[in-house]
N, C-alpha and C positions, 0 to 999 in steps of 0.2 A: 504493499500499500504506500510505498514511498512516492512522494511527488516532487517534481523538479520545479514546477511553476505554480505560483499562487492562483493564476488564471485558470488552472486546471481543476479548481476546487469549487464546490457548491455546498452551501450549508442551508438546510431547510428544516422547518419545524411544522408538524401538522397540528393545527389547533382547531377549536370549535366545541360544540356541545357534545355530550355523551350520546352514543349510539349512532354517530355519523359514519362509523366504519373506518376510523383513522387507523387502528391497529391492523385490521384486515388489509387495508390498502398498503401499509408498510410491508406486510408479509408477502403480498403479491409482487410488489416492486423487488424485494429481495430475491424472490423465486425467479422472476423474469431476468434479473441481472446475474443469475447464477451464483448469488452470494449464499444461497441455501439450496439444498437438494430436494426439499419437500416444502409444501405449503403448511405453515403452522396454523392451527385452528384454535379459536378462543374457547369454543364449547369443549374441545378435547383437552384444553389446558396445555397446548403445545405452542402457543404463540410466543415468539422470541422476546417481544417487548412486554409481555405480561408474565414475568417470571416469579413474582412473589406469591406465596401460598394464598394470601387474601385476595389477590387479583384473580387467581385461577378459580377460587371459590365463588367470588361475586361476578365473575365474567365481565369485569370492566377494569380499565386502567386506573391505578391510584398514583403511581409514580411516573415521572417521565423516563423514557428509555432511549438510549443512543445506539444506533447501528450505522453501518456504512456499506457502500457498494461501489463498483465501477460501472459507469454507463457511458458508452461511446467515448472511451479514453478520458473521461472526467471522473474524479473521485467525489462521491456525494455523501456527505454526513447527514443523517436523517434523525430527527428527534421526534418521537411519538409522545404527545403530552396527554394527560388525563382530560376528560371533557366535562366533568361535573364541577359546579362552582365550589363544592367542598374542598377541592384540591387545586384551586386556581393558582396558588402560590407556586406549585410545581411547574405550571405552564409559563407563568410570567418570568420565572428565573431563567428560562431557556431563551427568551427572546433576544437578549444581548449577544447571544452566541451565534445567531443566524443572520443571513442577509435576506432571506425570503421566507414567508410564512404561507402555508397552504390552508386557507380557511375552509374547512371541510363541513359540508352541509348534507344532511339526510334528505334525499330527494322527496321522500314521502312526508316527513315532519316539517321540513322547511327551516326557516331562521328560528332559533331558540335562544333561551337566555344567555348561555355562555358564548354563543356565536357573537352576540352584540358586545358582550364584555371583552372578549379577546380582540374584536375588531377595534374597539375604542383604544385598547392598549397598544395595538399595532400602529394606529394613527399617531398616538402620543409619542411613540418611539421612532416614528418615521421609517417603518420597515416595509420593504416591498412585499406585495402579496398577490397571490392567485386565489381564485375561488374554485373549489372542487365540489361539484354536486355528485355525491356518491350514491350508490344503491339505486341506479337508474333501472335495475331489473325488478324493483318492487312494484306491486300492482297499484293502479289508480294514481299514476304520476301525472301532474298537471304542470308541464314544463313552462308554458307561456305565463301562467299565474306566478310560478316560482321566480322566473326571471324578472317579472315586474316587481315582486316584493323585494328582491335583492337590489334592484336599482332604486326603489323607494327608500330602502333602509341605508344603503351604502353608497349611492350615487349613480348618476347616469353613465359614468365612465366604466361601469362594470358590464362587460360585453362578452358573450359566448364566442370562443374561438374553436373549441372542439364540440361539435354538435351531434346529438345521438340520431341514429337511424332506428326508429321505433322506440318503444318504452315498455317497461314491465316484461311480460313473457315474450313479447315480440321484439325486444331489443336485440338487434343483429350486429350492430357495430357503431362506429362513429366516423365523422368526417371532419378533418382539419380544414376549417373554412379559409384559413390564411394561405394554405398550399394548394387548395383545390379550386380550379377555374369554375365560374358559375355554371357553365354548361356541363361540367362533370359532376355536379352535386346531384345525388340520386333524386329521381323524379318525385318520390313520395314526400320528400322534405324540402323540395325546391322552393316552394312559396314561403315557407317558414324560415329557412336558413339563409337564402340569398340576401334579404334585407339586412340580416345581422352581419353578414360578410362586408357589405358596403359600409355599414356604420363602424365596424371595427377598423377597416382600412382608413376611413376618414379620420377617426380619432387618433390613429397612429401618425399619419402624415402631418397632423396639426402641431406636432412638437417642433417642427422646423418650417419656417415661412417659405423657404426655397422649395422644399418638397411639397408643401401644400399648394403653392402656385402651379407647380408642375402637374399635380394631380388634377387641379381645377381646369387647367388648360387641355386636359385629355391626353397628356403625354404619358408614355410608358415609364413606370417606375421599376428600376431593376430589383432583383431579389436582394442584392447587397444593400441597396439604399433602404429598402423596407425593413430588412433585418436590423440594420443599425438604428433606424428610427424606433423600432419596436423595443429594442433593448433599452434605449434611452427613455421611452415612455414608461416602461416598467420600473426603471430605476427612479424616475421622477414621480411615480404614482399617477401618471396622467391617464394610464389605461390599466384596468384590472381585468385580466383575462379570466374567463369562466370555462371550466372543463366539465363535461358530462362523462362520468365513468361508472363502471360497475366493477368493484374490486372482486366481488364473488364470482363474476363470470370472466374476469380478467379482460374486460373490454375498456378501451380508452386509456389504459395504463401506460402502454408504450408511447402514445402520442403525448401524454402528460410529461413523462420523463424526457423524451426527446426535446420538448419545449423548454424544460427547466435547464438542461445543460446547454441549450443553444441560445436562450434569450435572457435567462435570469442572471442577476449580478454575481460576480465572483467577489471574494473579500477585497480584492484590489480596487474594485470600482466604487465601493460605498465611501461615504464621508468618514474622515479620520475621527476616531474618538478622542476627546480632549480630557486630560487629567491635570493634576497639579503636582509640583515637587514637594513631597512630604517632609523633606529635610531642610527646607528653607522656611524661615519665619514668615516671609511674604507669601508663600505658596503660589509662586508664579505658574501660569498655564503651561502645560507641556503637551506637544503632539508629536508622536514618533511615526516616522514613515513606515508604511506597511510593506516592508521588503524583508526577505530572509537575512539580509546582511545588517539590518538596522539593530540598534540595542534591543535586547529582549524585554518584552512586557506581556503579561497575560492576567486574566481575571478568573477567579473561581466562581462558577455559576451554580454548581450543584455539588453536594457532598452526601456520601452514604457511609454508614458504619455498620458492619456486620460482625457478629461475635466470632465467626469462623474466618472470614476473608480479611477483616480489619477495615481501615478507613480508606475510601477512594474519593479523590477530589477531582472534579471535572474542570478543565481549564479551556477557555477560548484564548488563543494566542493572538495578540493584536499586533505585535511587531517582533522582528528577529527570528531566531531559531532556538529551540529548546532541545537539549541532549541530556541523557541520563547522568547521574553522578556528578552534578555540578552544584555550585552554591549560588543562590539568588538572594535578593533582598525582599523581605515581606514588609510592605509599606504600612501595614496596620501597626505592628509593634516596632518598626524601624530597626530590624536586626536581620542577620543572615539566616538563611534557611537551606538546609542540605536537601537536595532532590535525589531520590533513589531512582528506581526504574520507571520508565514510561510505558503506558499501555493504551491501546485503543479498545474501547468497550464495544462489544457486539451483544446487546442485551445484558446478560449477566456474565458472559465470557470475556476474558481478558486476552488481548493479542499484543504481545510485546512489540515495541517499535524502537529503532535506534535513534531516531530524531524526529522532530515535528516542526514544520515551518509556520510562519505567520499565516493567519486565516484558518488554521486547522483547529480541530477540537481533540484534545488528548487528556489522559488521566494520569494522576500520580497515585501511588499506593503507599499506605503506611506512613503518612506525614500527619501526625495527630493534631498539631496545633494550627493547621490551616482551616479556615472557615469560609462559608459562602460570603462573597463580595471582596474577599482579600485580593489585593493586587500583588503579583510577584513580578519582579523586574531585575534588571542588572544593577549592580551596586554603583557603577559609574554614571548611569543615567536614571536616577530614581524618578518614579512616576506613581501616582495613586489615582486610580479611575473612580468615577462616582459609584457609590454603593447601589446595589440593585434594590429597587423599591418593592416591598411586599404589601399585600393588603393587611389591614389590621384585624387580628382575630377578635371575635366578639362573644364566643360561647364559652362559659366557664363551668368547671366541675371541681368540687373539693374532693381530695383523695386521701386515703389513709392506707398504710401497708396492711395486708391481711394477716401477716404473721411477723414474728421477730426476725426470721430469716429474710423475709421480704424487705423489712425496714433497713437492713444492713446494705442491701444493693439498690434501694430505690433511687436515691439521689443521683448516683453515677449513671444508672441506666436511663433515667429521665433525661439527664444531660446529653447523653449520646443521641437520643431520639430528637431532642431540640436542635442539636448541632446539625442533623440531617434535614430538619424541616423548620425553616425560619418563620412559618406561620403557626408553630406550636410553641407556646410560652409556658414557663413555670414561675410561679411567684409564691412567696411565703408572706401571707397577710399578717402584718404585725398586730393589727387590732383584733382580728377574730382568731389568730393563731392557727389558721388553716393552711394546708399546702394546696394551692389552686393551680389547675392546668387550664390553659385557654387555647381554643382552636377555632377553626373556621365554621364549624357546625357540630351537631351532636354526632353525626356520622364520622366526621373527621376525628373526633376524640375517641370514638369507639374503635376506629382502625388503629390509632396510635397506642391505646391501652391494650388492644389485642396483640400488637407487636411487642409491647413491653413484656407480656406474658410469654409469647412464643420465642422471642429472641433471647431474653434475659432471665426467663423463669421467675418473673416478679409479678405478683398479683396484688391488686388494690381493691379497696371498697370505695365506691363513689357516692356522692350525695350533692345536692344543690348547695353552693357556697352561701355562707351567711352574708346578709347585707350588713356592711360595716356602719351601723347606726352609731351615734354618739349621744351622750347625755350632758345636759347642762342645767343651770338654774336661771329663772327669770326674774327673781327679786331678791332683796336682802333678807337675811334671817339670822337668828342666833341658835346655838345648840349647846347642850351641856351633858356631861356624863361623869359619874363618879364610879370608878372601878375599885371595889373593895372586896377582898377575899382573904379569909383567915384559914391558914392551914396549920399543921402541927408545929412547924418552925416559923420562919419569917413569913409574914402575910404578903398580900399584894395591895398596893394602894396608889391611886393616881386620880386626880380630878382635873377636868379641863372645861373651860368655857371658851367658845370661839364664835366668830361671826363669819358668814359667807356673803359674797356679793358677786353678781355677774361681771365678767370682763368683756371687752369688745371681741368680736369674732377673730379668731386666730391668735389671741394672746396666750392661750394655753393654761398655765397654772402659776399662781404667785402665792407665796407663803410669807406672812409678816407676823411679828410679835409685838404686842403692846403690854408687856408684863411689867407691873410696878410692884415694888416692895418684896420682890423675890417670892411671890406666891407659887411660882414653878421655877425651880432652879435651872440655870442655863443648860446644864448637862442633859436635861430631859426634854428640851425643846426639839432637838432632832428626832427623838423617838415619837413625839406628837406628829411631826411632819411625815415621818415614815408611815404611821398609821393612817393619816389622811391620804397619802399617795396610794396606798394599797386599796383603799376604798375607791379612789379616782380611777384606778386601773380596772377594777372589777365592776364598777357601776352600782347604782342604788335602785334605779327603776326596773331595768330589764337585763342587767348584766353587761352593759356596754360602757366603754371607757367614757369618763367624764372630762369635759374640756371647758376652758374659758371661765375658770372660777378662781376668785381670790379668797384665801382663808386667813383670818387674823386671829391669833390666840391672844386673849386679853386678861384672862384670870384663871385661877385654879387653886389647888392646894396639894400638899405632899405630906409624907410621913418620914421622919428621920430614919426609921428602921425598915419599914415595909415598902417604901417607894423603890421603883426600879425602872429601867428603860422599857422593859416588857409591859409594866403596868401603865405607863404613860402612852405607849403605842396603842394599847387596847382602849384606853380612855379617849385618845385622840380620834381613833377610828369611829367609836360609838358617838362621840360628840358631833363629829362631822355628819354622820348619817342622820342624826337628830336635826341638825341644822338644815340639811338638804330636804328633809321631809316637810320643813316649814317654809321652803324657798321657792315653791311652785316649780319643781323640777320638770323638765320637758325633754323629749327625745328630738334629736336632730337626724335628718335623713340626707344621704348624698343626692344631690340634684345633678343631672348630666345634661350636657348639650348633645342633642341627637340630630343627625342629618339623615333623612330617609329619601332614597332615590328610587322612584317607581315610574313606570310608563304612565302617560297622562291619563289613561282610562281608569287608573286606580287612585287618582288624586283625591277624589271625594271619600273613598273608603278610609284613607289614611288620615285626612283632616277630621274625619268623624271619630276615628279610633283613638288618636292621641289625647284629645281632651277627656275621653273616658278613662284614661290612665292618669288623670290629674296633670296632664301635660299642658303647656302653654306655647302655642305656635308663635314663633318670633319672626318668621319670614319665609318666603318662597322664591325659587329661581328655576330657570329652565336650563337644561343641559342636553342639547340635542333633542332626542325624542323623549327624554326623561324630565320629570318634575322633581325638584329637590325641596323637600319640606324641612325647615329648620325649627326646632322647638327645644324647650327645657322641660324635663320630666323627671320624676323621682326614679332612682336606679331600681328600687324594688318593684316598680310597675313594668320594667322592661327587662327583667332578669331572664325571661324566656322569649324575648322578642324575636329571635332568629327563627324559631319554629313558627311563631304566630304570624310574622310577616310573610313567610313562605306560604302559609295557608291563605292569607288575604290576597296575595299577588300571584298565586300559582307559580311561585319560585322566581318571579321576574324582579322582585324588589331587593335592595340591599341597604345597609345603614352603617353609620359609624357613630360612636359615642366617646365623649371625653368628659371627665369630672369637671363640673363648673363650681359648685359651692355646696355648703350644708345649709339646710333651712329647717324650721321647726315643723315637726310632724303634726297634722291636724289631730285634735283631741280624740275623735272617734277611731282614727287609724292607730293612734298611740295606745289606746285601750286594747285593741286587737293584738298588737305587737307584744304588749306587756303580758297579756293573758297567754299568748303562745309561748313566751319565754318562761313563764312560771310553770306551765305544764311540762315543757321540756326538762326543766330542772327537777321537777318531781319524778319524772320518769328515769332520771339518771341513776 
C-alpha cells in the first residue's frame, strides 16, 4: 500500500442516518476492489466494519471503522461512520481526516434526522460531498419526489449524475449521465434523465466564465475541459453530484468509485489547515505545506483501547512523512513522544507499514498518553491544530460499583472508555457525592456500560442522579442549645447562643464571634464553627448543602471540668439547627439555560411544553430549517428531557443546557422534595 504521490490518495467518509446501507456499501466496494475475497454481511455478523460484539448483536454500527483499497491505481481510505444520533461524536471526529464525504440516503426512507445533522457539519467544515441514494432495489421508490426533497433541503446544486434504469425489483442498472450522449440514454428513462444531464453540465461549466460562454455559444467542450471544471466544482461545492446505487445488488458501485478517484479532491488540493506555534507566547499562526518533504505534523482523530490489543491512535497526516521508531513533539503537553510501529487498520485488523506520507491516515499502537485532538509534529517546526469539536453530552446516570472487586477497577476502566469516546464524560459530584456518567443518550450509556462489563469485567448499579439542590435561609433568626450530659467520670457541657442571617447569592458561609466576658473560651470557638459547618454540609430541610449564611456566636456558657471541644461542637450544631428552623429556610434549585433546536413544524409543541416545566422562554431564532427556542428552566424539570424531546419531535429535535443560576423552589414543589427526601432517609 505504499504511495509515491499524495495525488494518488483519496480519503472518504460515509455519513448519514442509520439504515442507509453505509456498511453494506463499504463491503461491496472492498469486494469489487478485490480488497476482500467475500462479501461481508451484517446479518451474519461478518461485516468488516462492524467488528464489535455489540455491533454484531444490534446489527448496526456504533463505532467508526477504517478500511482501504486500491481503485484504478489510486489508494482510497474509507471511513464507515455510525448513522444514529446517539453516536454522532464518532462520525464528527472523522470529518477532519477526509476530503470528501458520501452523504448516504435510504432511497425508501429519504432524508432523516442524522442526514441533516451531518450535512450541517459538512457545510460548517467546508468538506466536499457527494450524495449517494442507496437501496434503489427496495420497493415503492419515488425517485422524482426524493430528488426534489434533496434539492429543497440541501440546495438546487444537488444534481444526479448516475441515474437508475428501473427501480425496485426492476432495477437493471445505471447510466452515467456525464459520459453518456443523450441519444445513448436508454429509451425508458430518456425523458426523465436527459433534462438532468443538461442541468448538470450547465452547473459544471458555470464555474468558469470562459467555459460557460463556450457552452452558450454551442461550441464543443472537450472531455478534459469538462473534467477539470467538474473537479473544481466539487472542490468549491458548486455542484453536489447525486448517485443512485444498490449496494445489495452491486449496481452503481463501480460508477461511484470511478467518479471518486477521477473527480474528487486529493489531500493536495484542499485548503491548508492552519495551526499555531504552541511554544511561542504569541502563538503565531502556522501553515505547513502538504508535501512529503515538509516538516511532519498530524492530528489524532480517533482512539480505541482494548484490554487485549492495547491502545490504537488514528492519525491524519497533514504534512511531511511519518516513519516508525522516531521521536515527535506532542503539542498538548509540549514534550517529546516516542513513536513505535505504524499500522494501517482494516476494520479491526492491523497491517504494518514502513512509512506514511502526508494526506494519509495511519495508526500508532501502544502509545498510552496520546488522546483525541492531540497534534504530533516535528520538534524543529512545532504546530498545534484546532481541537476537534464534539457535541455536548446531555444524558446522565449515577453509578455505583456492584461489588468490592468492581470498585477497585472502576475508575481506571471508565477512564479508558472515556479516552476512546470524547462524548462520554465522568464526573464526581461534590455536592451529591455521586459518581455520574454523561453520554449522548440512554442508548449510548447502555452501550458504554455494557462494554465496561465485557471488556474490563466491571459491573455497576445505575440510578437517576440526584438534582444538586441547595438550602439557605430567607430571614434573620437566633438559636440556642445547651448540651449537658453527666457520665461516670467527666461530664459533657457546652452552651451556645448564635444568630443567623442570609448572605447575598454566592457569598457562601461566614462565621463571626461576638463573645464578651469570656462566656465561651476562645479555644472552644473553632469547635462551635466545626459543628455549624457539619450541619451546613448535610443540610437541615432535605439533606442538601446550605449556602449563603452568616453565623454569629454571641453568648454561651462553659464548665471548668466538663466542657470540651466535642461538647461545644454538639452545642454549636444543635444551636444552628434551632436558628435555621426559625429563619424561614428554603430550598434552592439549579436553573439552566436551555436551547432547543427543532424543525419549524414542532415549534408550537415545544413552546407549549417548556412553560409546563416551569420554564420561561427568553427568545427564539431561526437556523436554516430549524427553530431555536431559548429558555430558562429548572434542571429537575428536564433531567429526562432527551427521551421526552425525542418523543415530541420523532427524534428530530436536539438541545443543549448550561447552568445559569440557583433560585428559590416554589413552596409546593419544596414540600414534595422534602417529603421525598424524608422517605428516602427512612428507607435507608
